[in-house]
C-alpha positions in Angstrom: -19.9 -29.7 -24.4 -18.7 -27.0 -26.7 -19.2 -26.8 -30.3 -16.1 -24.7 -31.2 -12.4 -25.1 -30.9 -9.9 -22.2 -31.1 -6.4 -22.5 -32.6 -3.6 -20.1 -32.5 -0.6 -19.9 -34.9 2.8 -18.3 -35.2 1.5 -16.6 -38.4 -0.3 -14.3 -35.8 -3.7 -15.7 -36.4 -6.5 -17.4 -34.4 -9.1 -19.5 -36.1 -12.4 -20.6 -34.8 -13.6 -24.0 -35.9 -17.1 -25.4 -35.8 -16.6 -29.0 -34.5 -19.7 -30.6 -36.0 -19.1 -29.4 -39.5 -15.2 -29.1 -39.3 -15.6 -25.6 -40.9 -13.5 -22.6 -40.0 -16.1 -20.0 -39.0 -13.8 -17.1 -38.0 -10.3 -16.1 -38.8 -8.6 -13.3 -36.9 -5.1 -11.8 -37.6 -3.1 -9.8 -34.9 0.1 -7.7 -35.2 2.0 -10.2 -33.0 1.5 -13.9 -32.6 -0.8 -15.1 -29.7 0.9 -17.0 -27.0 -2.1 -18.0 -25.0 -5.9 -18.3 -25.7 -8.7 -18.7 -23.2 -12.5 -18.8 -23.8 -15.1 -17.6 -21.1 -17.4 -20.4 -19.9 -20.3 -18.8 -21.9 -18.0 -18.6 -25.0 -18.8 -14.9 -25.4 -15.4 -13.6 -24.6 -11.9 -14.6 -25.7 -8.7 -13.7 -23.7 -5.4 -13.6 -25.5 -1.8 -12.8 -24.8 0.7 -12.0 -27.4 4.5 -12.1 -28.1 6.3 -9.0 -26.8 3.1 -7.5 -25.3 2.4 -7.3 -21.6 -1.0 -8.1 -20.3 -4.2 -9.9 -21.5 -6.5 -8.7 -24.3 -10.1 -9.4 -24.1 -12.3 -9.9 -27.1 -16.1 -10.2 -27.7 -17.3 -13.0 -29.9 -19.2 -11.2 -32.7 -21.4 -14.3 -33.3 -23.2 -13.4 -30.1 -24.3 -10.2 -31.7 -24.6 -11.0 -35.4 -25.5 -14.0 -37.7 -22.6 -16.3 -38.7 -23.0 -18.1 -41.8 -21.5 -21.6 -41.9 -22.0 -22.0 -45.7 -18.7 -20.2 -46.6 -15.4 -20.2 -44.7 -13.7 -16.9 -44.3 -11.4 -16.2 -47.3 -9.0 -13.9 -45.4 -8.4 -13.0 -41.8 -10.0 -10.0 -40.1 -7.2 -7.8 -38.8 -7.8 -7.1 -35.2 -6.9 -3.7 -33.6 -4.2 -3.6 -30.9 -6.2 -3.5 -27.6 -5.8 -0.3 -25.5 -4.2 -0.8 -22.1 -6.5 -0.5 -19.3 -3.6 0.0 -16.7 -0.1 1.2 -16.9 2.9 1.1 -14.7 5.5 3.9 -15.2 8.5 1.7 -15.9 8.3 -0.3 -12.6 6.7 -3.6 -12.2 4.5 -4.5 -9.2 7.2 -6.6 -7.5 9.7 -3.6 -7.6 7.0 -1.2 -6.2 6.3 -3.7 -3.4 10.0 -4.0 -2.6 10.4 -0.3 -2.5 7.3 0.0 -0.2 8.6 -2.6 2.2 12.1 -0.9 2.3 10.4 2.4 3.1 8.4 0.7 5.9 11.6 -0.9 7.3 13.4 2.5 7.2 10.4 4.2 9.0 10.2 1.5 11.6 14.0 1.7 12.2 13.8 5.4 12.5 10.9 5.3 15.0 12.8 2.7 17.1 15.9 4.8 17.1 13.9 7.8 18.2 12.3 5.9 21.0 15.6 4.5 22.2 17.1 8.1 22.1 14.1 9.3 24.2 14.6 6.5 26.7 18.3 7.2 27.0 17.6 10.8 27.8 15.2 9.9 30.5 17.7 7.5 32.0 20.3 10.2 32.0 17.9 12.6 33.6 16.8 10.1 36.2 20.4 9.3 37.1 21.2 13.0 37.3 18.4 13.5 39.7 19.6 10.7 41.9 23.1 12.2 42.1 21.7 15.5 43.1 19.6 13.8 45.9 22.8 12.0 47.4 
């Protein structure tokens, strides 16, 4: 099992606790409160979502890259930078874009069908005209 537990709070912080010692080993502060927290299976990465922010932020656990001392709990939180977006949509969500694409496809299909019907009608008229001339 894991040896850490993560807690998030409406004071815009996340704390990391060492379970065996009950000690807070990391304390992070964000501009907006976290609404969800998930830890990767290895514990190396933390994924968060935040109030009034779209998307998921990914953070690397610094204890994988530097020594963490359990002798002293953090006295103040580390202010985390806002993550840079990796993908943006220009004012439209994926659902709206999908609906627009499906409407375009429907319009294209309807136009193609109408053009084919118009072509068949022309052939029928021409065919009937040929028969009338033969009679």
